[in-house]
C-alpha positions as CSV (number, residue, x, y, z in Angstrom):
1,M,-0.1,0.1,-0.1
2,E,1.8,3.1,-1.2
3,Y,-0.8,5.5,0.4
4,L,-3.3,6.3,3.3
5,I,-6.3,8.4,3.7
6,E,-8.2,9.2,6.7
7,L,-11.4,11.5,6.6
8,H,-12.5,12.2,10.4
9,I,-14.5,14.6,12.5
10,E,-12.2,17.8,13.5
11,Q,-13.0,16.4,17.2
12,G,-11.9,20.3,18.4
13,G,-13.6,22.9,17.3
14,I,-11.3,24.9,15.2
15,L,-13.2,24.9,12.1
16,D,-16.7,25.2,13.2
17,T,-15.3,28.6,14.8
18,K,-13.7,30.0,11.7
19,N,-16.5,28.9,9.7
20,L,-14.2,26.4,7.7
21,S,-15.5,22.7,5.7
22,V,-12.4,21.2,5.8
23,G,-9.1,20.7,7.5
24,V,-5.8,19.5,6.3
25,V,-4.1,17.6,8.8
26,E,-0.4,18.5,8.8
27,A,0.7,16.1,12.1
28,I,-0.8,14.2,14.3
29,A,-0.3,15.2,18.4
30,G,1.9,12.7,20.4
31,M,1.2,12.5,24.4
32,R,2.3,11.5,28.3
33,T,-0.1,10.5,30.4
34,Y,1.1,10.8,33.7
35,K,-0.2,9.4,37.4
36,I,0.6,12.0,40.2
37,V,0.5,10.7,43.9
38,L,0.7,12.6,47.0
39,E,0.1,11.6,50.3
40,G,-0.3,14.0,53.6
41,V,-2.0,13.7,57.1
42,S,-5.4,13.2,57.2
43,N,-6.8,14.7,60.1
44,H,-9.5,16.8,61.6
45,A,-10.4,19.8,59.5
46,G,-12.0,22.1,63.0
47,S,-8.8,20.5,65.2
48,T,-5.9,20.6,62.6
49,P,-4.7,24.2,62.6
50,M,-3.0,25.5,59.2
51,Y,0.4,25.0,60.2
52,L,0.2,21.9,61.3
53,R,-1.0,20.0,58.1
54,N,0.2,18.2,55.1
55,D,-2.3,18.5,53.0
56,P,-2.2,16.4,49.4
57,L,-4.7,18.3,47.9
58,V,-3.3,22.0,48.2
59,G,-0.1,20.2,46.8
60,A,-2.5,19.3,44.3
61,A,-3.8,22.2,43.6
62,H,-1.0,24.3,43.0
63,I,0.9,21.7,40.4
64,I,-2.7,21.7,38.5
65,A,-2.8,25.7,38.1
66,Y,0.9,25.8,37.9
67,L,-0.2,23.3,34.7
68,E,-2.3,25.1,33.1
69,K,0.8,28.0,33.2
70,V,3.6,26.4,32.6
71,V,2.0,25.2,28.8
72,K,0.7,29.1,28.3
73,T,4.3,30.5,29.0
74,K,7.2,28.1,28.4
75,G,5.1,25.3,26.2
76,L,5.1,25.8,22.8
77,S,1.4,27.3,21.1
78,T,1.2,23.5,20.0
79,S,1.5,22.4,23.5
80,V,-1.7,21.2,25.5
81,A,-2.0,19.7,29.5
82,T,-4.8,18.7,31.0
83,V,-5.9,17.1,34.3
84,G,-9.2,15.2,34.2
85,K,-9.3,12.7,36.3
86,I,-8.7,13.6,40.1
87,S,-9.7,10.7,43.4
88,C,-9.4,12.3,46.8
89,E,-9.3,10.0,49.9
90,P,-11.1,9.9,51.9
91,N,-13.2,12.3,50.5
92,V,-14.9,13.5,53.1
93,P,-15.8,16.9,53.8
94,N,-14.4,17.5,56.7
95,I,-11.0,15.7,57.1
96,I,-8.2,16.7,55.6
97,P,-7.2,14.8,52.7
98,G,-4.3,12.3,53.0
99,K,-4.1,10.8,49.8
100,I,-4.7,12.7,46.0
101,E,-4.4,10.6,42.4
102,F,-4.9,13.1,39.6
103,Y,-3.5,12.4,35.8
104,V,-2.4,14.2,33.9
105,D,-2.2,13.7,29.5
106,I,0.3,15.9,27.6
107,R,0.1,16.6,24.4
108,D,2.0,18.3,21.5
109,V,2.9,17.6,17.8
110,E,6.7,18.7,18.4
111,E,8.5,16.3,21.2
112,I,9.7,19.1,22.4
113,G,6.7,20.5,23.5
114,I,5.5,17.0,25.2
115,K,9.3,16.9,26.7
116,S,9.4,21.0,28.1
117,V,6.3,20.9,30.1
118,S,6.4,17.3,31.2
119,D,10.1,18.3,32.8
120,E,8.0,20.9,34.2
121,L,5.7,19.0,35.8
122,I,8.1,16.6,37.4
123,G,10.0,19.5,39.1
124,K,7.0,21.1,40.2
125,V,6.0,18.0,41.8
126,E,9.1,16.9,43.9
127,E,8.8,21.3,44.7
128,V,5.0,20.9,45.8
129,A,6.3,17.9,47.6
130,E,9.1,19.0,49.7
131,E,7.3,22.4,50.5
132,Y,3.9,20.6,52.1
133,G,5.6,17.6,53.4
134,L,4.3,15.3,51.6
135,K,5.3,11.6,50.2
136,F,4.8,11.2,46.3
137,S,5.2,9.0,43.3
138,I,4.9,9.7,39.5
139,K,4.1,7.0,37.3
140,L,4.3,7.1,33.1
141,L,1.7,5.2,32.4
142,G,1.8,5.5,28.2
143,E,3.0,7.8,25.6
144,S,3.3,8.2,21.8
145,P,5.0,9.9,19.4
146,A,4.5,12.7,17.2
147,V,4.3,11.9,13.9
148,K,4.5,14.4,10.4
149,L,2.3,12.9,7.9
150,S,3.1,12.6,3.8
151,K,3.6,15.7,2.6
152,D,3.3,14.4,-1.0
153,V,-1.1,13.6,0.5
154,I,-1.2,16.7,1.9
155,D,-0.4,19.1,-1.4
156,V,-2.7,16.2,-3.4
157,I,-5.5,16.6,-1.1
158,E,-4.7,21.3,-0.6
159,Q,-4.9,20.6,-4.8
160,V,-8.3,19.4,-4.5
161,V,-9.5,21.7,-2.2
162,K,-7.9,24.8,-3.8
163,S,-9.6,23.4,-7.2
164,K,-13.1,22.9,-5.8
165,D,-12.7,26.3,-3.8
166,Y,-13.7,24.3,-0.5
167,P,-13.2,26.9,2.9
168,Y,-10.2,25.4,4.1
169,T,-7.1,25.4,6.9
170,S,-4.0,23.2,7.6
171,I,-4.2,21.5,10.7
172,N,-2.4,19.1,13.0
173,S,-4.5,16.5,15.0
174,G,-4.4,16.5,19.1
175,A,-6.3,13.0,19.0
176,V,-4.6,10.1,18.3
177,H,-5.8,8.5,15.3
178,D,-5.2,4.9,13.2
179,S,-3.4,7.1,11.0
180,A,-0.1,7.7,13.4
181,M,0.4,3.3,13.6
182,L,0.7,3.6,10.1
183,V,3.2,6.2,9.1
184,D,7.1,4.2,8.9
185,H,4.9,1.8,6.4
186,T,3.0,4.7,3.8
187,K,2.6,7.9,3.0
188,V,-0.4,9.0,5.0
189,G,-2.9,11.8,5.1
190,M,-5.7,13.3,6.8
191,I,-8.7,14.9,5.8
192,F,-10.8,16.6,8.8
193,V,-14.5,17.9,9.0
194,P,-15.8,20.0,11.6
195,S,-17.2,19.1,14.8
196,I,-20.1,21.4,15.8
197,D,-19.0,23.0,19.4
198,G,-15.8,20.6,18.9
199,K,-17.6,17.9,20.7
200,S,-16.7,14.5,20.2
201,H,-17.5,11.3,21.8
202,C,-20.5,12.7,22.9
203,P,-24.4,12.6,22.3
204,E,-23.8,15.8,21.4
205,E,-21.6,15.2,18.7
206,H,-22.3,16.4,15.4
207,T,-21.4,17.2,12.2
208,N,-23.3,18.8,9.4
209,L,-23.6,16.8,6.0
210,Q,-22.9,19.3,3.7
211,D,-19.7,19.1,5.8
212,I,-19.5,15.3,5.3
213,K,-20.4,15.6,1.6
214,L,-17.4,17.6,1.0
215,G,-15.0,15.9,3.0
216,C,-16.2,12.5,0.9
217,N,-15.7,14.7,-2.3
218,V,-11.8,15.6,-1.1
219,L,-11.0,12.6,-0.3
220,L,-12.4,10.7,-3.5
221,E,-10.8,13.1,-5.6
222,S,-7.9,13.1,-3.7
223,A,-7.3,9.4,-3.7
224,I,-8.1,8.8,-7.6
225,K,-5.7,11.2,-8.3
226,L,-2.5,9.5,-6.3
227,A,-3.9,6.3,-7.6
228,N,-3.0,7.4,-11.5
229,R,0.5,8.9,-10.5
């Protein structure tokens, strides 16, 4: 197989907010997922003065707030980081937490962006643990590399889009796709169509039928052009 083109919804809001019908994908983000555990001392919320506390939730809050700041100030323009899951023990309103677990998702289309944010995260966890007297662990749960798609395929897709005068933009994929697994085996390209309000993997996910038709037309004509080479 010499070429592969994947048509997919964007799963983000760039095309929708810019009122564009097609995205020509140039790269697929790599990612790292970390599990962070902070352990302090669980105690009574009323009878434990602030200066005697080792509160891991306060520590986690500082780390999470710093993570957003560092992505914006020290990461690349394509860097993103997310904390989407937190667990708190014992999770009782009048008890100081004793243990916090949270998960950090770091992504970028450039490996240096992933590494930079990861290094800052690890350094901040160590700093906060020392400041608040906490035990900590950092575990890398998984990672995948950032990949650049084939310029040959990208050029053909752009030629088709321009010939049809479809409103489009070059774009990166923040979500990982099957195509990323095949870049070492064939020349890969991707076409995005808009996700309304950036929604995906939920009941609100929707793409207008007209945009789906345009995306299918671009896919078909790009495939024909590549097949006739």
